[in-house]
VEXLO-87107 format. One record per residue (C-alpha): chain; x, y, z; residue number from 1; residue in three letters. Coordinates in Angstrom, 1 decimal. Example, Ala and Ser with C-alpha at 12.3 -4.5 7.8 and 13.67 -1.06 7.14 Angstrom:
2
A  12.3  -4.5  7.8  1  ala
A  13.7  -1.1  7.1  2  ser
//
This chain:
177
A  -70.8  -11.8  -33.3  1  unk
A  -70.1  -8.2  -34.3  2  unk
A  -70.6  -7.2  -30.7  3  unk
A  -68.0  -9.7  -29.5  4  unk
A  -65.5  -8.5  -32.2  5  unk
A  -66.1  -4.9  -31.1  6  unk
A  -65.7  -6.0  -27.5  7  unk
A  -62.3  -7.6  -28.4  8  unk
A  -61.2  -4.6  -30.4  9  unk
A  -62.1  -2.4  -27.4  10  unk
A  -59.3  -4.1  -25.4  11  unk
A  -56.8  -4.8  -28.2  12  unk
A  -56.6  -1.3  -29.8  13  unk
A  -55.6  0.5  -26.5  14  unk
A  -53.1  -2.4  -25.9  15  unk
A  -51.6  -1.9  -29.3  16  unk
A  -51.3  1.9  -28.7  17  unk
A  -49.6  1.3  -25.4  18  unk
A  -47.3  -1.3  -26.8  19  unk
A  -46.4  1.0  -29.8  20  unk
A  -45.7  3.9  -27.4  21  unk
A  -43.6  1.7  -25.1  22  unk
A  -41.7  0.2  -28.0  23  unk
A  -40.9  3.7  -29.5  24  unk
A  -39.8  5.1  -26.1  25  unk
A  -37.6  2.0  -25.4  26  unk
A  -36.1  2.3  -28.8  27  unk
A  -35.3  6.0  -28.3  28  unk
A  -33.9  5.3  -24.8  29  unk
A  -31.6  2.5  -26.1  30  unk
A  -30.3  4.8  -28.9  31  unk
A  -29.6  7.6  -26.4  32  unk
A  -27.8  5.2  -24.1  33  unk
A  -25.8  3.9  -27.0  34  unk
A  -24.8  7.5  -28.0  35  unk
A  -23.9  8.3  -24.3  36  unk
A  -21.7  5.2  -24.0  37  unk
A  -20.0  6.0  -27.3  38  unk
A  -19.3  9.5  -26.1  39  unk
A  -17.9  8.2  -22.9  40  unk
A  -15.6  5.8  -24.7  41  unk
A  -14.5  8.5  -27.1  42  unk
A  -13.7  10.8  -24.2  43  unk
A  -11.8  8.0  -22.4  44  unk
A  -9.9  7.2  -25.6  45  unk
A  -9.0  10.9  -26.2  46  unk
A  -7.6  11.2  -22.7  47  unk
A  -5.4  8.1  -23.3  48  unk
A  -4.5  9.3  -26.8  49  unk
A  -3.1  12.7  -25.7  50  unk
A  0.2  11.2  -24.3  51  unk
A  0.6  9.1  -27.4  52  unk
A  0.0  12.1  -29.7  53  unk
A  2.5  14.2  -27.7  54  unk
A  5.0  11.4  -27.9  55  unk
A  4.5  11.3  -31.6  56  unk
A  5.2  15.0  -31.9  57  unk
A  8.3  14.6  -29.9  58  unk
A  9.5  11.8  -32.2  59  unk
A  8.8  13.9  -35.3  60  unk
A  10.7  16.9  -33.8  61  unk
A  13.6  14.5  -33.2  62  unk
A  13.3  13.2  -36.7  63  unk
A  13.5  16.8  -38.1  64  unk
A  16.5  17.5  -36.0  65  unk
A  18.3  14.2  -37.0  66  unk
A  17.8  14.8  -40.8  67  unk
A  19.2  18.3  -40.8  68  unk
A  22.4  18.7  -42.7  69  unk
A  24.7  19.7  -39.8  70  unk
A  23.5  16.8  -37.7  71  unk
A  23.8  14.3  -40.6  72  unk
A  27.3  15.5  -41.4  73  unk
A  28.5  15.3  -37.8  74  unk
A  27.0  11.8  -37.4  75  unk
A  28.0  10.2  -40.7  76  unk
A  31.1  11.9  -42.1  77  unk
A  34.3  9.9  -41.5  78  unk
A  38.0  10.3  -42.6  79  unk
A  38.8  9.5  -46.2  80  unk
A  35.2  9.4  -47.2  81  unk
A  34.3  10.5  -50.7  82  unk
A  31.5  12.9  -51.5  83  unk
A  29.5  10.1  -53.1  84  unk
A  29.9  7.9  -50.1  85  unk
A  28.7  10.7  -47.8  86  unk
A  25.8  11.5  -50.0  87  unk
A  24.7  7.9  -50.1  88  unk
A  25.1  7.5  -46.3  89  unk
A  23.0  10.6  -45.7  90  unk
A  20.2  9.5  -48.0  91  unk
A  20.1  6.1  -46.4  92  unk
A  20.1  7.6  -42.9  93  unk
A  17.2  9.9  -43.8  94  unk
A  15.2  7.1  -45.3  95  unk
A  15.8  4.8  -42.3  96  unk
A  14.8  7.7  -39.9  97  unk
A  11.7  8.2  -41.9  98  unk
A  10.8  4.5  -41.9  99  unk
A  11.4  4.4  -38.2  100  unk
A  8.9  7.2  -37.6  101  unk
A  6.4  6.1  -40.2  102  unk
A  3.9  4.9  -37.5  103  unk
A  3.7  8.4  -36.0  104  unk
A  1.4  9.5  -38.8  105  unk
A  -1.4  7.7  -36.9  106  unk
A  -1.3  10.4  -34.3  107  unk
A  -0.9  13.4  -36.6  108  unk
A  -3.1  15.2  -39.1  109  unk
A  -2.8  14.3  -42.7  110  unk
A  -1.6  17.8  -43.5  111  unk
A  1.2  17.7  -40.9  112  unk
A  2.4  14.3  -42.2  113  unk
A  2.3  15.7  -45.8  114  unk
A  4.5  18.6  -44.6  115  unk
A  7.0  16.2  -42.9  116  unk
A  7.1  14.0  -46.0  117  unk
A  7.7  17.0  -48.2  118  unk
A  10.5  18.2  -46.0  119  unk
A  12.2  14.8  -46.1  120  unk
A  11.8  14.6  -49.9  121  unk
A  13.2  18.2  -50.2  122  unk
A  16.2  17.3  -48.1  123  unk
A  16.9  14.2  -50.2  124  unk
A  16.5  16.3  -53.4  125  unk
A  18.9  18.9  -52.1  126  unk
A  21.4  16.2  -51.3  127  unk
A  21.1  14.8  -54.9  128  unk
A  21.2  18.3  -56.4  129  unk
A  24.3  19.5  -54.5  130  unk
A  27.4  18.3  -56.2  131  unk
A  25.7  17.5  -59.5  132  unk
A  28.2  18.1  -62.3  133  unk
A  31.2  17.4  -60.0  134  unk
A  33.1  14.2  -59.9  135  unk
A  31.6  12.8  -56.7  136  unk
A  34.0  9.8  -56.6  137  unk
A  37.0  12.1  -56.5  138  unk
A  35.7  14.9  -54.4  139  unk
A  36.2  14.7  -50.6  140  unk
A  33.3  14.4  -48.2  141  unk
A  34.5  17.7  -46.7  142  unk
A  33.9  19.7  -49.9  143  unk
A  30.5  18.2  -50.3  144  unk
A  29.6  18.9  -46.7  145  unk
A  30.8  22.5  -47.1  146  unk
A  28.6  22.9  -50.2  147  unk
A  25.6  21.5  -48.3  148  unk
A  26.1  23.8  -45.3  149  unk
A  26.6  26.8  -47.6  150  unk
A  23.5  26.1  -49.5  151  unk
A  21.6  25.5  -46.3  152  unk
A  22.5  28.9  -44.9  153  unk
A  21.4  30.6  -48.2  154  unk
A  18.1  28.8  -48.3  155  unk
A  15.6  31.1  -46.5  156  unk
A  12.5  28.9  -47.0  157  unk
A  13.9  25.9  -45.1  158  unk
A  11.3  23.1  -45.2  159  unk
A  12.6  21.6  -41.9  160  unk
A  11.8  24.9  -40.2  161  unk
A  8.3  24.8  -41.6  162  unk
A  7.9  21.2  -40.5  163  unk
A  9.1  22.0  -37.0  164  unk
A  6.7  25.0  -36.8  165  unk
A  3.8  22.8  -38.0  166  unk
A  4.5  20.1  -35.4  167  unk
A  4.6  22.7  -32.7  168  unk
A  1.4  24.3  -33.8  169  unk
A  -0.4  21.0  -33.9  170  unk
A  0.9  20.1  -30.5  171  unk
A  -0.4  23.5  -29.2  172  unk
A  -3.9  22.6  -30.4  173  unk
A  -3.9  19.4  -28.3  174  unk
A  -2.4  21.1  -25.3  175  unk
A  -4.9  24.1  -25.6  176  unk
A  -2.0  26.5  -25.2  177  unk
//
């Protein structure tokens, strides 16, 4: 009886060793194939994402241009408009532009989006700050616009310039320029 058990073990043990080895090798092979496929998909995605990222950077550059004081004034100021009306129209236009471009943050770094949001908030804060203490209902939009443009020229640390520079730098990374 012991001899027959030893005879059976003589065949089973090598079979178990071979099975274990094959199982381990197959598991490693499958894991490597999975990683290879994942890398291929990632490379394929990144090729397709580059045009989308560049388009996002274009949209954000356009956003920065559209919320600059000179462009807002040219686009929104009308005859017989009060300073208060112009200020409200500018704030609404900036907010709408921002909301329109909100999805672009999917294609940018968190830091770049933070710079763009800060620039937008600083522009709105500057709009609110300019004309404070004046009677905005009686002042003309022309005097308010002049104040904005004068303050804009004196402001050497322009947040929009910083945002534009950050957009260009991030785009350069993608283009490997």
